[in-house]
C-alpha positions as CSV (number, residue, x, y, z in Angstrom):
1,M,0.0,0.0,0.0
2,Y,2.8,2.4,0.9
3,K,4.5,2.0,-2.5
4,M,1.1,2.6,-4.3
5,V,0.7,5.9,-2.5
6,Q,4.4,6.9,-2.9
7,Q,4.1,6.5,-6.7
8,I,1.4,9.1,-7.0
9,Q,2.8,12.3,-8.6
10,P,1.4,15.2,-6.4
11,S,0.0,18.1,-8.4
12,D,0.3,20.7,-5.6
13,E,1.5,21.2,-2.0
14,I,-1.8,20.1,-0.6
15,E,-1.6,16.8,-2.4
16,R,2.0,16.4,-1.4
17,A,1.0,17.0,2.3
18,H,-1.8,14.5,2.0
19,Q,0.5,12.0,0.4
20,T,3.0,12.4,3.2
21,H,0.2,12.1,5.8
22,V,-1.1,8.9,4.2
23,M,2.4,7.3,3.9
24,D,3.1,8.1,7.6
25,W,-0.3,6.7,8.5
26,I,0.4,3.4,6.7
27,N,3.8,3.2,8.4
28,S,2.3,3.8,11.8
29,D,0.6,0.4,11.8
30,A,-2.8,2.1,12.5
31,P,-5.8,0.1,11.2
32,L,-6.4,1.0,7.5
33,F,-9.9,-0.5,7.0
34,R,-13.2,0.5,8.3
35,V,-14.6,-2.2,10.7
36,K,-17.8,-0.5,11.9
37,K,-20.0,2.0,10.1
38,P,-19.6,4.9,10.0
39,D,-16.5,5.9,11.9
40,V,-14.4,3.0,13.3
41,P,-11.5,3.5,13.0
42,Q,-11.7,7.3,12.7
43,E,-9.4,7.2,9.7
44,H,-9.9,4.6,7.0
45,L,-9.4,3.9,3.3
46,V,-11.8,4.9,0.5
47,S,-11.4,4.3,-3.3
48,Y,-13.0,6.9,-5.5
49,F,-13.3,6.2,-9.2
50,V,-13.9,9.0,-11.7
51,L,-15.8,7.7,-14.7
52,Y,-14.3,9.4,-17.7
53,D,-15.6,9.7,-21.3
54,E,-12.3,10.1,-23.1
55,T,-13.9,10.9,-26.4
56,E,-16.1,13.7,-25.1
57,G,-13.8,14.9,-22.3
58,L,-16.6,14.5,-19.7
59,I,-16.5,13.1,-16.2
60,M,-19.4,11.6,-14.3
61,L,-20.4,12.9,-10.8
62,I,-23.0,11.4,-8.6
63,D,-25.5,13.3,-6.4
64,H,-24.5,11.5,-3.2
65,V,-27.5,10.8,-0.8
66,K,-25.6,11.1,2.5
67,A,-23.1,13.7,1.7
68,G,-25.5,16.0,-0.2
69,L,-22.7,16.8,-2.7
70,W,-21.7,16.0,-6.2
71,L,-18.9,13.4,-5.9
72,P,-17.1,10.8,-7.9
73,T,-18.4,7.3,-7.3
74,G,-16.6,5.1,-4.8
75,G,-16.7,3.3,-1.6
76,H,-14.9,2.1,1.5
77,V,-12.1,-0.4,1.1
78,D,-13.0,-3.8,2.7
79,I,-10.6,-5.4,5.2
80,D,-7.4,-6.5,3.4
81,E,-8.9,-5.6,0.0
82,N,-6.7,-4.0,-2.6
83,P,-8.1,-0.4,-3.3
84,R,-8.0,-1.2,-7.0
85,D,-10.3,-4.2,-6.4
86,T,-12.6,-1.9,-4.4
87,V,-13.0,0.1,-7.7
88,I,-14.0,-3.0,-9.5
89,R,-16.4,-4.1,-6.8
90,E,-18.0,-0.7,-6.3
91,A,-18.5,-0.1,-10.1
92,R,-20.5,-3.4,-10.2
93,E,-22.5,-2.6,-7.0
94,E,-23.2,1.1,-7.6
95,L,-23.4,1.3,-11.4
96,K,-23.8,-2.3,-12.7
97,L,-20.7,-1.5,-14.7
98,E,-17.5,-3.5,-15.4
99,A,-14.6,-1.2,-14.5
100,T,-12.2,-0.6,-17.3
101,F,-9.2,1.4,-16.2
102,S,-8.1,4.2,-18.5
103,Q,-5.0,3.4,-20.6
104,S,-3.9,7.0,-20.2
105,F,-4.2,7.1,-16.4
106,G,-3.5,3.4,-15.7
107,D,-4.8,1.2,-13.0
108,Q,-3.1,2.8,-10.0
109,P,-4.3,5.8,-8.0
110,F,-4.0,9.2,-9.8
111,F,-4.8,11.4,-6.8
112,V,-4.8,11.1,-3.0
113,T,-6.7,13.1,-0.4
114,V,-7.4,13.3,3.3
115,T,-10.9,14.5,4.0
116,Q,-12.8,15.2,7.2
117,T,-16.4,14.1,6.6
118,R,-19.5,16.1,7.7
119,G,-22.6,15.1,9.6
120,Y,-23.4,12.1,11.7
121,G,-20.3,9.8,12.4
122,E,-17.7,12.3,11.3
123,H,-14.5,10.6,10.4
124,T,-11.5,11.0,8.0
125,D,-11.6,9.4,4.6
126,I,-8.2,8.6,3.2
127,S,-9.1,8.5,-0.5
128,L,-7.3,7.1,-3.4
129,W,-8.7,8.4,-6.7
130,Y,-8.7,6.2,-9.9
131,V,-9.9,6.9,-13.4
132,I,-12.0,4.4,-15.3
133,V,-13.5,4.8,-18.8
134,G,-17.1,5.1,-19.7
135,S,-19.4,6.5,-22.3
136,S,-21.7,9.5,-21.5
137,T,-24.2,8.1,-24.0
138,T,-24.8,5.0,-22.0
139,T,-27.7,5.0,-19.5
140,L,-26.4,3.7,-16.2
141,E,-28.3,1.8,-13.6
142,F,-27.4,3.2,-10.3
143,D,-27.9,2.3,-6.6
144,K,-30.6,4.6,-5.4
145,R,-29.6,4.0,-1.8
146,E,-26.3,5.7,-2.6
147,M,-27.2,8.4,-5.1
148,N,-30.1,10.5,-6.2
149,G,-28.8,10.6,-9.8
150,Y,-25.7,11.4,-11.8
151,K,-24.5,13.8,-14.4
152,W,-21.7,14.2,-17.0
153,A,-19.7,17.4,-17.0
154,S,-16.8,18.8,-18.8
155,L,-13.7,19.6,-16.8
156,E,-14.4,23.3,-17.3
157,T,-17.9,22.9,-16.0
158,V,-16.7,21.2,-12.9
159,L,-14.2,24.0,-12.3
160,E,-17.0,26.5,-12.7
161,T,-19.2,24.7,-10.1
162,P,-19.0,26.2,-6.6
163,I,-16.8,24.0,-4.5
164,D,-19.4,23.8,-1.7
165,E,-21.5,21.7,-4.1
166,L,-18.7,19.2,-4.7
167,D,-16.2,17.1,-2.9
168,P,-13.8,19.6,-1.3
169,H,-10.9,18.4,-3.5
170,M,-12.8,18.1,-6.8
171,H,-11.4,21.3,-8.2
172,R,-7.9,20.3,-7.4
173,F,-8.5,16.8,-8.9
174,T,-10.0,18.3,-12.0
175,R,-7.1,20.8,-12.6
176,K,-4.7,17.9,-12.2
177,M,-6.7,15.8,-14.7
178,K,-6.9,18.7,-17.1
179,I,-3.2,19.3,-17.1
180,Y,-2.5,15.6,-17.5
181,T,-4.9,15.2,-20.5
182,E,-3.5,18.3,-22.2
183,Q,0.0,16.9,-21.8
184,Q,-1.1,13.6,-23.3
185,K,-2.5,15.4,-26.3
186,A,0.6,17.7,-26.8
187,P,2.6,16.8,-30.0
188,V,6.0,15.4,-29.3
189,H,8.7,17.6,-30.7
190,R,11.8,15.8,-32.0
191,P,15.1,17.4,-32.7
């Protein structure tokens, strides 16, 4: 787990601080996995996955029932589960979708965050963010216990959305994703 987090390339000082916090947390031998809902232990692992329509340049956000925010899809990592496997499991459970990891972003976490939750059972989510591919033209079945609905949005639209309507790190993730996708499209200059 430590190496997986260490390999993330931080996009800013906040992500670098979160990455350091997570690596120190892993090395501390503190429990990593939630054993009792909603907040035992107080810090525990979550896998987010951002469904990305690479052709249209759109990402999917869900209207999360409990958080009352527009978020990427994801869920808590089960005991001894690889966070990548959490993505596969949660995609099936929440969207009836077989997760296909983006070739551009790979099958490892792209972003890492440490977030204090709000409301009943406040706790800290240690979130690893993955990117999987999808099509914005496909109608998805979704778990109505988890989400009120979903929407597809351009990266620019996400950045224009007030942050208090989104995951508190969504703008930072979106900027990182935008820079990364622009770099992938840039022509290679050869001497």
